[in-house]
C-alpha positions as a Markdown table, in Angstrom:
| # | Residue | x | y | z |
|---|---|---|---|---|
| 1 | Met | 130.0 | 139.8 | -45.5 |
| 2 | Thr | 126.5 | 138.6 | -45.5 |
| 3 | Ala | 125.8 | 135.1 | -44.0 |
| 4 | Phe | 122.9 | 134.5 | -46.4 |
| 5 | Ile | 122.6 | 133.5 | -50.0 |
| 6 | Tyr | 119.8 | 135.1 | -52.0 |
| 7 | Lys | 117.9 | 133.7 | -54.9 |
| 8 | Asn | 116.4 | 136.2 | -57.2 |
| 9 | Leu | 112.8 | 135.5 | -58.2 |
| 10 | Lys | 111.6 | 138.5 | -60.2 |
| 11 | Asp | 113.0 | 141.8 | -61.6 |
| 12 | Leu | 111.0 | 144.6 | -59.8 |
| 13 | Gly | 112.5 | 147.5 | -61.7 |
| 14 | Ser | 115.6 | 149.7 | -62.0 |
| 15 | Gly | 116.8 | 153.3 | -61.6 |
| 16 | Ser | 119.9 | 155.1 | -62.8 |
| 17 | Phe | 122.4 | 152.8 | -61.1 |
| 18 | Gly | 120.5 | 150.2 | -59.2 |
| 19 | Arg | 118.2 | 147.3 | -60.0 |
| 20 | Val | 115.8 | 145.7 | -57.4 |
| 21 | Tyr | 114.8 | 142.0 | -57.4 |
| 22 | Leu | 112.2 | 140.1 | -55.4 |
| 23 | Ser | 114.4 | 137.4 | -53.8 |
| 24 | Lys | 114.3 | 134.7 | -51.2 |
| 25 | Asn | 116.9 | 134.0 | -48.5 |
| 26 | Glu | 118.0 | 130.5 | -47.4 |
| 27 | Ser | 115.1 | 130.5 | -44.9 |
| 28 | Gly | 112.5 | 131.1 | -47.6 |
| 29 | Val | 111.8 | 134.7 | -46.5 |
| 30 | Glu | 111.0 | 137.0 | -49.4 |
| 31 | Val | 113.0 | 140.2 | -49.5 |
| 32 | Ala | 114.0 | 142.9 | -51.9 |
| 33 | Val | 117.6 | 142.9 | -53.1 |
| 34 | Lys | 119.0 | 146.1 | -54.6 |
| 35 | Thr | 122.1 | 145.5 | -56.7 |
| 36 | Phe | 124.5 | 148.0 | -58.3 |
| 37 | Glu | 123.6 | 147.9 | -62.0 |
| 38 | Pro | 123.9 | 151.2 | -63.9 |
| 39 | Ser | 121.4 | 151.7 | -66.6 |
| 40 | Pro | 122.4 | 151.7 | -70.3 |
| 41 | Gly | 122.3 | 155.5 | -70.4 |
| 42 | Val | 124.6 | 155.8 | -67.4 |
| 43 | Arg | 126.9 | 153.1 | -68.8 |
| 44 | Ala | 127.2 | 155.3 | -71.9 |
| 45 | Ala | 128.0 | 158.3 | -69.8 |
| 46 | Ile | 130.7 | 156.3 | -68.0 |
| 47 | Ala | 132.2 | 155.2 | -71.4 |
| 48 | Gln | 132.3 | 158.9 | -72.5 |
| 49 | Asn | 134.1 | 159.9 | -69.2 |
| 50 | Gln | 131.1 | 162.1 | -68.2 |
| 51 | Ile | 131.1 | 160.4 | -64.8 |
| 52 | Ala | 133.2 | 157.8 | -63.1 |
| 53 | Glu | 131.8 | 154.4 | -62.2 |
| 54 | Ala | 133.7 | 154.7 | -58.8 |
| 55 | Glu | 131.6 | 157.8 | -58.0 |
| 56 | Leu | 128.4 | 155.9 | -58.7 |
| 57 | Lys | 129.5 | 153.1 | -56.5 |
| 58 | Arg | 130.3 | 155.5 | -53.7 |
| 59 | Arg | 126.8 | 156.9 | -53.9 |
| 60 | Phe | 125.3 | 153.3 | -53.9 |
| 61 | Phe | 127.3 | 152.5 | -50.8 |
| 62 | Ala | 126.2 | 155.7 | -49.2 |
| 63 | Glu | 122.6 | 154.9 | -49.9 |
| 64 | Ala | 122.9 | 151.5 | -48.3 |
| 65 | Lys | 124.8 | 152.8 | -45.2 |
| 66 | Tyr | 122.6 | 155.8 | -44.5 |
| 67 | Gln | 119.3 | 153.9 | -45.0 |
| 68 | Ala | 120.6 | 151.2 | -42.7 |
| 69 | Lys | 121.1 | 153.8 | -40.0 |
| 70 | Ile | 117.5 | 154.8 | -39.9 |
| 71 | Thr | 115.5 | 152.5 | -37.6 |
| 72 | His | 111.9 | 153.7 | -38.1 |
| 73 | Pro | 108.7 | 151.9 | -39.2 |
| 74 | Asn | 108.1 | 154.4 | -41.9 |
| 75 | Val | 111.5 | 154.0 | -43.5 |
| 76 | Val | 112.2 | 150.8 | -45.4 |
| 77 | Ala | 114.5 | 148.7 | -43.3 |
| 78 | Val | 117.9 | 147.5 | -44.6 |
| 79 | Leu | 118.2 | 143.9 | -43.4 |
| 80 | Asp | 121.6 | 142.9 | -44.8 |
| 81 | Ser | 124.2 | 143.9 | -47.3 |
| 82 | Asn | 127.4 | 142.8 | -49.1 |
| 83 | Leu | 129.0 | 145.9 | -50.5 |
| 84 | Ser | 132.3 | 144.0 | -51.3 |
| 85 | Asp | 130.5 | 141.5 | -53.6 |
| 86 | Glu | 130.4 | 142.0 | -57.4 |
| 87 | Pro | 128.0 | 143.5 | -58.0 |
| 88 | Pro | 127.5 | 144.9 | -54.5 |
| 89 | Phe | 124.0 | 144.7 | -53.1 |
| 90 | Phe | 121.9 | 145.4 | -50.0 |
| 91 | Val | 118.7 | 143.7 | -48.8 |
| 92 | Met | 115.5 | 145.4 | -47.7 |
| 93 | Glu | 112.1 | 144.3 | -46.4 |
| 94 | Arg | 109.7 | 143.3 | -49.1 |
| 95 | Ala | 106.9 | 145.6 | -50.1 |
| 96 | Ala | 103.4 | 144.7 | -51.3 |
| 97 | Lys | 102.9 | 147.8 | -53.5 |
| 98 | Ser | 104.2 | 151.3 | -53.9 |
| 99 | Leu | 102.1 | 154.4 | -53.0 |
| 100 | Ala | 102.1 | 155.2 | -56.7 |
| 101 | Glu | 100.4 | 151.9 | -57.5 |
| 102 | Asp | 97.9 | 152.4 | -54.8 |
| 103 | Leu | 97.1 | 155.9 | -56.0 |
| 104 | Lys | 96.7 | 154.6 | -59.6 |
| 105 | Leu | 94.0 | 152.1 | -58.4 |
| 106 | Asp | 92.3 | 154.7 | -56.2 |
| 107 | Arg | 93.8 | 158.2 | -55.8 |
| 108 | Thr | 91.7 | 158.8 | -52.6 |
| 109 | Leu | 93.0 | 155.6 | -51.0 |
| 110 | Gly | 89.5 | 154.5 | -50.1 |
| 111 | Gly | 88.6 | 158.0 | -49.0 |
| 112 | Lys | 91.0 | 157.8 | -46.1 |
| 113 | Pro | 94.4 | 159.1 | -47.3 |
| 114 | Glu | 95.4 | 160.1 | -43.7 |
| 115 | Lys | 97.3 | 156.8 | -43.1 |
| 116 | Ala | 99.6 | 157.2 | -46.0 |
| 117 | Leu | 100.2 | 160.9 | -45.5 |
| 118 | Phe | 101.0 | 160.8 | -41.9 |
| 119 | Asp | 103.2 | 157.7 | -42.4 |
| 120 | Val | 105.2 | 159.6 | -45.0 |
| 121 | Leu | 105.6 | 162.6 | -42.7 |
| 122 | Ser | 106.8 | 160.3 | -39.8 |
| 123 | Gly | 109.4 | 158.7 | -42.0 |
| 124 | Leu | 110.5 | 162.0 | -43.5 |
| 125 | Glu | 110.8 | 163.5 | -40.0 |
| 126 | Ala | 113.1 | 160.5 | -39.0 |
| 127 | Ile | 115.2 | 161.1 | -42.0 |
| 128 | His | 115.6 | 164.9 | -41.4 |
| 129 | Glu | 116.5 | 164.3 | -37.7 |
| 130 | Leu | 119.6 | 162.5 | -39.0 |
| 131 | Gly | 120.5 | 165.5 | -41.2 |
| 132 | Ile | 119.5 | 163.7 | -44.4 |
| 133 | Tyr | 117.4 | 165.1 | -47.2 |
| 134 | His | 115.8 | 162.6 | -49.6 |
| 135 | Arg | 115.7 | 164.8 | -52.7 |
| 136 | Asp | 113.6 | 162.4 | -54.7 |
| 137 | Leu | 110.5 | 162.0 | -52.6 |
| 138 | Lys | 107.7 | 160.7 | -54.8 |
| 139 | Pro | 104.9 | 158.1 | -54.6 |
| 140 | Gln | 107.0 | 155.6 | -56.4 |
| 141 | Asn | 109.6 | 155.8 | -53.6 |
| 142 | Val | 107.0 | 155.2 | -50.9 |
| 143 | Leu | 106.3 | 151.5 | -50.3 |
| 144 | Arg | 103.4 | 149.7 | -48.6 |
| 145 | Ile | 104.7 | 147.0 | -46.2 |
| 146 | Glu | 102.3 | 144.4 | -45.0 |
| 147 | Gly | 102.7 | 143.0 | -41.5 |
| 148 | Ala | 102.2 | 139.3 | -40.5 |
| 149 | Asp | 99.3 | 140.5 | -38.3 |
| 150 | Gly | 97.4 | 142.0 | -41.3 |
| 151 | Ser | 98.5 | 145.6 | -40.5 |
| 152 | Ser | 100.1 | 147.8 | -43.2 |
| 153 | Arg | 102.3 | 150.8 | -43.2 |
| 154 | Tyr | 103.9 | 153.1 | -45.7 |
| 155 | Ala | 107.7 | 153.5 | -45.7 |
| 156 | Ile | 110.1 | 155.7 | -47.6 |
| 157 | Ser | 112.7 | 154.0 | -49.7 |
| 158 | Asp | 115.2 | 154.7 | -52.5 |
| 159 | Phe | 117.8 | 157.0 | -51.0 |
| 160 | Gly | 120.0 | 157.1 | -54.2 |
| 161 | Leu | 119.7 | 160.9 | -54.4 |
| 162 | Met | 119.8 | 161.7 | -50.8 |
| 163 | Lys | 122.0 | 164.4 | -49.4 |
| 164 | Ala | 123.7 | 164.1 | -46.0 |
| 165 | Thr | 124.6 | 167.3 | -44.2 |
| 166 | Thr | 127.9 | 165.6 | -43.2 |
| 167 | Gly | 129.4 | 166.9 | -46.5 |
| 168 | Asp | 128.0 | 164.5 | -49.1 |
| 169 | Ser | 126.8 | 167.1 | -51.6 |
| 170 | Thr | 128.0 | 165.6 | -54.9 |
| 171 | Thr | 125.7 | 166.4 | -57.8 |
| 172 | Leu | 125.4 | 163.8 | -60.5 |
| 173 | Thr | 125.0 | 165.5 | -63.9 |
| 174 | Ala | 125.6 | 162.7 | -66.3 |
| 175 | Thr | 122.8 | 161.7 | -68.6 |
| 176 | Gly | 120.3 | 159.7 | -66.5 |
| 177 | Ala | 122.4 | 159.9 | -63.4 |
| 178 | Met | 121.2 | 163.0 | -61.7 |
| 179 | Gly | 117.8 | 161.5 | -61.3 |
| 180 | Gly | 115.1 | 163.4 | -59.5 |
| 181 | Thr | 111.6 | 163.8 | -60.9 |
| 182 | Glu | 110.4 | 167.1 | -62.3 |
| 183 | Arg | 106.8 | 166.7 | -61.1 |
| 184 | Tyr | 107.9 | 166.5 | -57.5 |
| 185 | Ala | 111.2 | 168.4 | -57.4 |
| 186 | Ala | 111.5 | 171.8 | -55.7 |
| 187 | Pro | 112.5 | 174.8 | -57.8 |
| 188 | Glu | 115.8 | 175.2 | -56.0 |
| 189 | Leu | 116.9 | 171.7 | -57.3 |
| 190 | Met | 116.3 | 172.7 | -60.9 |
| 191 | Gly | 119.9 | 173.8 | -61.5 |
| 192 | Asp | 121.8 | 172.5 | -58.5 |
| 193 | Phe | 121.0 | 169.5 | -56.3 |
| 194 | Lys | 123.4 | 170.9 | -53.7 |
| 195 | Arg | 120.8 | 173.4 | -52.7 |
| 196 | Ala | 118.5 | 170.8 | -51.2 |
| 197 | Thr | 117.2 | 171.3 | -47.7 |
| 198 | Ala | 114.5 | 169.7 | -45.5 |
| 199 | Arg | 112.1 | 172.2 | -47.2 |
| 200 | Ser | 112.9 | 170.7 | -50.6 |
| 201 | Asp | 111.3 | 167.4 | -49.4 |
| 202 | Ile | 108.4 | 169.4 | -47.9 |
| 203 | Phe | 107.8 | 170.8 | -51.4 |
| 204 | Ser | 107.6 | 167.3 | -52.8 |
| 205 | Phe | 105.1 | 166.3 | -50.1 |
| 206 | Gly | 102.9 | 169.3 | -51.3 |
| 207 | Val | 102.7 | 167.7 | -54.7 |
| 208 | Phe | 101.5 | 164.4 | -53.0 |
| 209 | Leu | 98.6 | 166.4 | -51.8 |
| 210 | Trp | 97.8 | 167.5 | -55.3 |
| 211 | Asp | 97.9 | 163.9 | -56.5 |
| 212 | Ile | 95.4 | 162.8 | -53.9 |
| 213 | Phe | 93.0 | 165.7 | -53.7 |
| 214 | Val | 93.2 | 166.9 | -57.4 |
| 215 | Gly | 94.3 | 163.8 | -59.3 |
| 216 | Pro | 96.9 | 162.9 | -61.9 |
| 217 | Val | 96.4 | 166.3 | -63.6 |
| 218 | Asn | 99.4 | 167.8 | -65.4 |
| 219 | Arg | 101.0 | 170.8 | -63.8 |
| 220 | Val | 103.9 | 173.0 | -64.6 |
| 221 | Pro | 106.9 | 171.5 | -62.8 |
| 222 | Tyr | 108.7 | 173.4 | -60.0 |
| 223 | Thr | 105.6 | 175.7 | -59.5 |
| 224 | Glu | 103.3 | 176.3 | -56.5 |
| 225 | Val | 100.4 | 173.9 | -56.1 |
| 226 | Gln | 97.1 | 175.6 | -56.0 |
| 227 | Phe | 93.6 | 174.2 | -55.4 |
| 228 | Ala | 90.6 | 175.2 | -53.3 |
| 229 | Gly | 89.9 | 174.3 | -49.7 |
| 230 | Pro | 91.8 | 174.0 | -46.4 |
| 231 | Ile | 94.1 | 171.2 | -47.7 |
| 232 | Gly | 94.8 | 173.4 | -50.8 |
| 233 | Leu | 96.2 | 176.1 | -48.5 |
| 234 | Val | 98.5 | 173.5 | -46.9 |
| 235 | Ala | 99.7 | 172.3 | -50.3 |
| 236 | Ala | 100.3 | 175.9 | -51.4 |
| 237 | Lys | 102.5 | 176.6 | -48.4 |
| 238 | Cys | 104.4 | 173.4 | -48.9 |
| 239 | Thr | 105.2 | 174.4 | -52.5 |
| 240 | Lys | 106.1 | 178.1 | -52.2 |
| 241 | Arg | 108.8 | 179.1 | -54.6 |
| 242 | Leu | 110.9 | 180.6 | -51.9 |
| 243 | Pro | 111.9 | 177.8 | -49.4 |
| 244 | Ala | 111.7 | 180.3 | -46.4 |
| 245 | Arg | 108.0 | 180.7 | -47.1 |
| 246 | Arg | 107.3 | 176.9 | -46.8 |
| 247 | Phe | 106.7 | 175.0 | -43.5 |
| 248 | Ala | 109.9 | 175.1 | -41.6 |
| 249 | Ser | 109.7 | 171.5 | -40.4 |
| 250 | Val | 107.7 | 168.3 | -40.7 |
| 251 | Ala | 106.2 | 169.1 | -37.2 |
| 252 | Glu | 104.7 | 172.3 | -38.4 |
| 253 | Leu | 103.4 | 170.7 | -41.6 |
| 254 | Arg | 101.9 | 167.8 | -39.6 |
| 255 | Ser | 99.9 | 170.1 | -37.4 |
| 256 | Ala | 98.5 | 172.1 | -40.3 |
| 257 | Leu | 97.7 | 169.0 | -42.3 |
| 258 | Phe | 95.9 | 167.4 | -39.3 |
| 259 | Glu | 93.8 | 170.5 | -38.8 |
| 260 | Ser | 92.9 | 170.8 | -42.4 |
| 261 | Leu | 91.9 | 167.1 | -42.7 |
| 262 | Ala | 89.9 | 167.2 | -39.4 |
| 263 | Gln | 88.0 | 170.3 | -40.3 |
| 264 | Glu | 84.2 | 169.9 | -39.9 |
| 265 | Pro | 81.4 | 172.3 | -39.1 |
| 266 | Gln | 81.9 | 173.5 | -35.6 |
| 267 | Leu | 79.0 | 173.8 | -33.2 |
| 268 | Phe | 80.0 | 177.2 | -31.8 |
| 269 | Ser | 77.9 | 178.7 | -29.1 |
| 270 | Ser | 78.6 | 182.2 | -30.5 |
| 271 | Ser | 80.3 | 183.9 | -33.3 |
| 272 | Lys | 83.2 | 185.0 | -31.1 |
| 273 | Glu | 84.7 | 181.5 | -31.2 |
| 274 | Gln | 84.7 | 181.5 | -35.0 |
| 275 | Asp | 86.2 | 185.0 | -34.9 |
| 276 | Val | 89.0 | 183.7 | -32.7 |
| 277 | Leu | 89.7 | 180.9 | -35.1 |
| 278 | Asn | 89.8 | 183.3 | -38.0 |
| 279 | Leu | 92.4 | 185.4 | -36.1 |
| 280 | Leu | 94.6 | 182.5 | -35.4 |
| 281 | Lys | 94.5 | 181.3 | -39.0 |
| 282 | Ser | 95.5 | 184.7 | -40.4 |
| 283 | Asp | 99.1 | 185.2 | -41.4 |
| 284 | Ala | 99.5 | 188.5 | -39.6 |
| 285 | Pro | 100.8 | 188.8 | -36.0 |
| 286 | Leu | 98.1 | 189.4 | -33.5 |
| 287 | Ser | 97.7 | 192.7 | -31.6 |
| 288 | Asp | 97.4 | 192.9 | -27.8 |
| 289 | Gln | 93.6 | 193.4 | -28.2 |
| 290 | Glu | 93.3 | 190.4 | -30.5 |
| 291 | Trp | 95.3 | 188.2 | -28.0 |
| 292 | Asp | 92.9 | 189.3 | -25.3 |
| 293 | Gln | 90.0 | 188.2 | -27.5 |
| 294 | Val | 91.6 | 184.8 | -28.0 |
| 295 | Phe | 92.2 | 184.2 | -24.3 |
| 296 | Leu | 88.8 | 185.4 | -23.3 |
| 297 | Ala | 87.4 | 182.7 | -25.6 |
| 298 | Leu | 89.7 | 180.1 | -24.1 |
| 299 | Glu | 88.5 | 181.1 | -20.6 |
| 300 | Asp | 84.8 | 180.8 | -21.6 |
| 301 | Ala | 85.1 | 177.6 | -23.6 |
| 302 | Asp | 83.7 | 174.3 | -22.3 |
| 303 | Pro | 86.8 | 172.3 | -21.2 |
| 304 | Lys | 85.4 | 169.2 | -22.9 |
| 305 | Gly | 83.9 | 170.9 | -25.9 |
| 306 | Lys | 85.0 | 170.9 | -29.6 |
| 307 | Pro | 85.4 | 174.7 | -29.8 |
| 308 | Leu | 88.2 | 174.5 | -27.2 |
| 309 | Ala | 90.0 | 171.7 | -29.1 |
| 310 | Ala | 89.7 | 173.7 | -32.4 |
| 311 | Ile | 91.1 | 176.8 | -30.8 |
| 312 | Leu | 94.0 | 175.0 | -29.2 |
| 313 | Leu | 94.8 | 173.1 | -32.4 |
| 314 | Ala | 94.9 | 176.4 | -34.3 |
| 315 | Phe | 97.9 | 177.7 | -32.3 |
| 316 | Thr | 101.1 | 177.4 | -34.3 |
| 317 | Lys | 104.8 | 177.5 | -33.4 |
| 318 | Thr | 104.8 | 181.1 | -34.6 |
| 319 | His | 102.0 | 182.1 | -32.2 |
| 320 | Leu | 103.9 | 180.5 | -29.3 |
| 321 | His | 107.1 | 182.4 | -30.2 |
| 322 | Gln | 105.1 | 185.7 | -30.4 |
| 323 | Leu | 103.7 | 185.1 | -27.0 |
| 324 | Arg | 107.1 | 184.3 | -25.5 |
| 325 | Asn | 108.5 | 187.5 | -26.9 |
| 326 | Glu | 105.6 | 189.8 | -26.2 |
| 327 | Ala | 103.4 | 188.3 | -23.5 |
| 328 | Pro | 105.1 | 185.5 | -21.4 |
| 329 | Asp | 102.2 | 185.5 | -19.0 |
| 330 | Leu | 99.9 | 184.5 | -21.9 |
| 331 | Leu | 102.3 | 181.8 | -23.0 |
| 332 | Ala | 102.1 | 180.4 | -19.5 |
| 333 | Ala | 98.3 | 180.6 | -19.6 |
| 334 | Phe | 98.2 | 178.8 | -22.9 |
| 335 | Ser | 100.5 | 176.1 | -21.6 |
| 336 | Ser | 98.1 | 175.6 | -18.7 |
| 337 | Tyr | 95.1 | 175.3 | -21.0 |
| 338 | Tyr | 96.9 | 172.9 | -23.3 |
| 339 | Leu | 98.3 | 170.6 | -20.7 |
| 340 | Asp | 94.9 | 170.3 | -19.0 |
| 341 | Tyr | 93.4 | 169.5 | -22.4 |
| 342 | Val | 96.0 | 166.8 | -23.1 |
| 343 | Asp | 95.9 | 165.3 | -19.6 |
| 344 | Arg | 92.0 | 165.0 | -19.7 |
| 345 | Gly | 92.3 | 162.9 | -22.9 |
| 346 | Glu | 94.1 | 159.9 | -21.6 |
| 347 | Gly | 93.7 | 157.1 | -24.1 |
| 348 | Ser | 91.2 | 158.9 | -26.2 |
| 349 | Phe | 93.1 | 160.8 | -28.9 |
| 350 | Asp | 93.4 | 159.7 | -32.5 |
| 351 | Phe | 96.7 | 157.9 | -33.2 |
| 352 | Asp | 98.1 | 160.5 | -35.6 |
| 353 | Tyr | 96.8 | 163.3 | -33.4 |
| 354 | Cys | 99.2 | 162.1 | -30.7 |
| 355 | Asp | 102.1 | 163.2 | -32.9 |
| 356 | Val | 100.6 | 166.6 | -33.4 |
| 357 | Ile | 100.1 | 167.0 | -29.6 |
| 358 | Ala | 103.7 | 165.8 | -29.0 |
| 359 | Asp | 105.1 | 168.4 | -31.4 |
| 360 | Lys | 103.2 | 171.2 | -29.6 |
| 361 | Leu | 104.3 | 169.9 | -26.2 |
| 362 | Asn | 107.9 | 169.9 | -27.5 |
| 363 | Trp | 107.5 | 173.5 | -28.5 |
| 364 | Leu | 106.1 | 174.4 | -25.0 |
| 365 | Phe | 109.1 | 172.6 | -23.4 |
| 366 | Asp | 111.5 | 174.7 | -25.4 |
| 367 | Leu | 109.8 | 177.9 | -24.6 |
| 368 | Gly | 108.4 | 177.3 | -21.1 |
| 369 | Glu | 109.6 | 177.9 | -17.6 |
| 370 | Arg | 110.7 | 175.2 | -15.2 |
| 371 | Ala | 107.2 | 174.2 | -14.0 |
| 372 | Ile | 105.9 | 174.0 | -17.6 |
| 373 | Lys | 108.9 | 171.8 | -18.7 |
| 374 | Ala | 108.2 | 169.4 | -15.8 |
| 375 | Lys | 104.5 | 169.1 | -16.7 |
| 376 | Val | 105.2 | 168.7 | -20.4 |
| 377 | Ile | 107.5 | 165.7 | -19.7 |
| 378 | Leu | 104.9 | 164.1 | -17.5 |
| 379 | Ser | 102.2 | 164.7 | -20.1 |
| 380 | Leu | 104.4 | 163.1 | -22.8 |
| 381 | Leu | 104.8 | 160.1 | -20.5 |
| 382 | Ile | 101.1 | 159.6 | -20.0 |
| 383 | Leu | 100.2 | 160.4 | -23.6 |
| 384 | Gly | 102.7 | 158.0 | -25.0 |
| 385 | Ala | 102.0 | 155.1 | -22.7 |
| 386 | Ser | 98.2 | 155.4 | -22.7 |
| 387 | His | 98.2 | 155.5 | -26.6 |
| 388 | Asn | 101.2 | 153.2 | -27.1 |
| 389 | Arg | 102.6 | 155.8 | -29.5 |
| 390 | Trp | 106.3 | 155.2 | -30.0 |
| 391 | Lys | 107.2 | 158.7 | -31.2 |
| 392 | Val | 105.8 | 160.2 | -28.1 |
| 393 | Glu | 107.5 | 157.7 | -25.8 |
| 394 | His | 110.9 | 158.4 | -27.5 |
| 395 | Met | 110.3 | 162.1 | -27.1 |
| 396 | Phe | 109.7 | 161.6 | -23.4 |
| 397 | Met | 112.9 | 159.6 | -23.0 |
| 398 | Arg | 114.9 | 162.2 | -24.8 |
| 399 | Leu | 113.6 | 165.2 | -22.8 |
| 400 | Ala | 113.8 | 163.4 | -19.5 |
| 401 | Gly | 117.3 | 162.0 | -20.1 |
| 402 | Ala | 120.6 | 162.9 | -18.6 |
| 403 | Asn | 120.7 | 166.3 | -20.2 |
| 404 | Leu | 117.6 | 167.5 | -18.5 |
| 405 | Glu | 118.2 | 170.4 | -16.2 |
| 406 | Ser | 118.4 | 169.2 | -12.6 |
| 407 | Pro | 115.8 | 171.8 | -11.3 |
| 408 | Val | 113.3 | 170.5 | -13.8 |
| 409 | Ala | 114.0 | 166.9 | -12.8 |
| 410 | Asp | 113.5 | 167.9 | -9.2 |
| 411 | Arg | 110.2 | 169.6 | -10.0 |
| 412 | Ile | 109.0 | 166.4 | -11.8 |
| 413 | Cys | 109.7 | 164.4 | -8.6 |
| 414 | Thr | 107.6 | 166.9 | -6.7 |
| 415 | Glu | 104.7 | 166.8 | -9.3 |
| 416 | Val | 104.6 | 163.0 | -9.1 |
| 417 | Glu | 104.5 | 163.0 | -5.3 |
| 418 | Val | 101.9 | 165.7 | -5.0 |
| 419 | Ser | 99.6 | 164.5 | -7.9 |
| 420 | Gly | 99.9 | 160.8 | -7.3 |
| 421 | Ile | 100.7 | 160.1 | -11.0 |
| 422 | Ala | 101.2 | 156.4 | -11.5 |
| 423 | Phe | 104.7 | 157.1 | -12.8 |
| 424 | Glu | 106.1 | 153.6 | -12.4 |
| 425 | Lys | 103.1 | 152.0 | -14.3 |
| 426 | Tyr | 103.7 | 154.4 | -17.2 |
| 427 | Ile | 107.4 | 154.1 | -17.3 |
| 428 | Ala | 107.2 | 150.3 | -17.2 |
| 429 | His | 105.0 | 150.4 | -20.2 |
| 430 | Val | 107.5 | 152.6 | -22.1 |
| 431 | Glu | 110.3 | 150.3 | -21.2 |
| 432 | Gly | 108.5 | 147.4 | -22.8 |
| 433 | Ser | 107.1 | 149.4 | -25.7 |
| 434 | Ile | 110.3 | 150.8 | -27.1 |
| 435 | Asp | 112.9 | 148.7 | -25.4 |
| 436 | Val | 114.5 | 151.3 | -23.2 |
| 437 | Ser | 115.6 | 151.5 | -19.6 |
| 438 | Arg | 114.5 | 153.9 | -16.9 |
| 439 | Lys | 118.2 | 154.0 | -15.9 |
| 440 | Asn | 118.7 | 156.3 | -18.8 |
| 441 | Leu | 116.5 | 159.0 | -17.2 |
| 442 | His | 118.0 | 161.9 | -15.3 |
| 443 | Pro | 119.6 | 160.6 | -12.1 |
| 444 | Leu | 117.3 | 162.7 | -9.9 |
| 445 | Leu | 114.2 | 161.0 | -11.3 |
| 446 | His | 115.5 | 157.7 | -9.9 |
| 447 | Arg | 114.2 | 158.9 | -6.5 |
| 448 | Ile | 110.7 | 158.2 | -7.8 |
| 449 | Trp | 111.1 | 154.4 | -7.8 |
| 450 | Glu | 114.2 | 154.0 | -5.6 |
| 451 | Lys | 112.4 | 154.5 | -2.3 |
| 452 | Pro | 114.6 | 154.7 | 0.8 |
| 453 | Asp | 114.1 | 151.9 | 3.2 |
| 454 | Ala | 111.7 | 152.8 | 6.0 |
C-alpha cells in the first residue's frame, strides 16, 4: 500500500474506465492520479451484463503494472499505486500539456517537430521491446513533461488498451469500453483488437505525420496516408493496409524518418552520386552491376563530405541482408566504411541521429563476422559516451555483456591494446551515465582494466 496521501486538485479528464486528477502528495509535489472510475456508458454496459466490472478492474490493474515496468524517459513514469484501495488508483508524473494540445496551438511545433516525433519513437521502441503493443497511440496519449532544469520531453501514456504478448489479448466490446480511436487505428484492429502487433502502433505513428505535415484534415479512417514529399513516403509506408508492407520495426522507421527530415539539396560533385542514392531508395533489390556502382561511389567519396554521409544513411536493413546473402565481401566493405564514418564523428552527431547510427550498428553486429562485431561494440561505447546518449550506452552494455561470444570479447581486448582506445575513460562515463557496472561486461573484457602486477 502507498505511503502517501494524495489531495485531488483538478479533474483532468476521463476515459472508458479511468479518470485522471491533478493532485498533490504530502510533500506538496504535483502528480497525476488515475483512479478506476468507469464512464456512465460503461456503467450501463455493466448493468446490462455486457461486460463484468471485474474484467475492467483487471485491465486497469494490468495498465498500472505494465506501465510501471517501463523505465524510460519517453514513457510516463508510474510513481506509486494502491490497487487494493477503493477505488484503486496509480500515480504518474505530472504533464504540462498533451501533444494534441501542442499541435492545436501550432501543428508544426514551431517548425521543429523532430523532438516530439523521435521522443515518441523512442518510447514506442521501449514498449515494444517488452512485448507490449499500445493499440491506442494518438497525440492525446502523448504528454509533454517539463523538467526542473527547463528541459522538456514527450512521453507515451494511457496503456488502457495495451496488449501484452504474455497472453493478455482480451477484447473489450462493450459500449464505450473497447476504446481506440478510428483516426489513428490500423485497419486490422477494425474488427478484432487481438490482431494488434507492433506494426499496428507504427500505423498510428504514420497518422501523426499526417497531422503535423498536412494538418487536422479529415481522412477516411483505417486507410493509407498519402501526401507529397519524402515524409509523405514514410507516412505511406507506415500506413499500408497490409501490416507486412509497413516498417518492420521502430528502428527501420526511425532511420527512414531521419533521412526524410534531414533531406536538403546535396552538393554532389557528379551525377553518379545522385544516381547511387536513387538506386538505394528504390524498392527493388540491386543487381551485381548496381552494387558495383554503389561501392565505386563510396570508394571515390570524400570521407568527410556530405555525399558519403547521404549514401551511408540510405542503406537500409534490407540492403544489408541482401549483401550478407549475395555478397558478404561487400557487406564487410560497407561495415568498414560505416565504422570509419562513425568513429570520425566523435561528439559531433545530432542527438537523434545517434539512435539511427546505433540501430545500424546493431544490424551490422547481427550480420557481421567476429572482427566487425568487436569494432561495432567499441564504436557504440565511444558514440554513447561522447554524446551522452543513454540508448546507445544501454546497447553497448547489452552487446558486451556475459552473453557475448568469447572470441569477440578477446578481439575487443586486442583492438583496445593495438589502437590505444581510452576504454577506461569511456566505460567510466557509461557507468555514471546510466548507473551500470563494468563488472556486468563479459569476463574476458575485465583484462582491459585489471592489469596484472608488473
